N, C-alpha and C positions, 0 to 999 in steps of 0.2 A: 504494500500500500504506500503510495507516494505522499509525502508531506509537503510537496511543493505547493506554493500559493500562486494564483494567477498574477501575472505582471499587470499592474494597472496601466491603462492606456493613457499616454501622455499627449498633450496638445502638440501639434506640429508647429514648427517655427513659422511656417506660412500663415497658420491661423493666428498666431500671436502678432505677427507683423501686420496682418490685415485687420486686426482688432476683433476677430471672431474666434474666441476660444470655445470649442465644442468638444467636450470630453467624450460624448456619446458617439462621435464619428467612427465608423468602422474602418478597419485596416484596408479593406478593399477600396473604399473611396479615396483614402490617402494615397494608395499605390497607383490609382488610375490617373493621377496628375502626370502630365508628360514632362519629363526632365531630359536634358541632354548633357552628356558627360563631355567636359572640356579639360584640357591640360594646359597649364601655363608654367613656365620656368621662372623662378624667383631667386633673387640673390639670397645667400645664406643668412645674412643679418636680418632680412625681412622675415624669413622663415622662423628664425629664433624669436623675433618679436611676436609673430603669430602664435607660436607655441606658448610663450609667456602669457599672452592675452587669453588664450584658450584655457590655460590652467587657472588663471585668476577668475575668469567667467564661470568656470566649473565650480570653484569655491563659492562664488556669489549665488549660484543657482541651487546650492544644497538646501534641501528642505522645501523646495518649491515644486516638486514633481516635474522637473524639467531638466533635460540633458542638453547641453550645448555642444553642437558638432561644428567642426571647422567649416563645413560647407554652409552652415547657417551664417557664420561670420562672414564668409565670402559674399553670400547673397545680400547681407545688410550693407557691407562695404560698397558693393557695386550699386545698390539702390541709392545710397547716400551720394556717391560720386555722380551718378547719372542724374539724380534729382537736382543736384546743385548745377550740373552742366546745362540741363534743360531749362532751369530757371534763370541762371546768370550768364550763360553763354561764355563769351570771351573773358569774363571776370571770374569764372569758376576756378576752384582749386585745381581741377583736372587740367584745364588749359594752362594755367600758370605753371604747374609742375612739369607738364610735358613740353610746353613751348617756351618756358622761361619768361613769360610776360608778367613782370612784376609791377 
């Protein structure tokens, strides 16, 4: 006889980012969202900063029934960068960092 308990279903980061936390959502509906895998090469110092932030976020998330994944961090970072670019255009941090427009 197994003493294992069922793992509670946690809200997806998409739900949290969209402001709709629905704990009753089935795994099938979460898996049906289309995602595309991409690979980017990053400098080692940036990877170390990502690892440090991931560790710190994991500590902050303790007790909240939420697990932070690095892909969640990437989605948030891209959304922030693209929202800023779409809103501010040439004055965005993305343009300034890539084109050196200070």
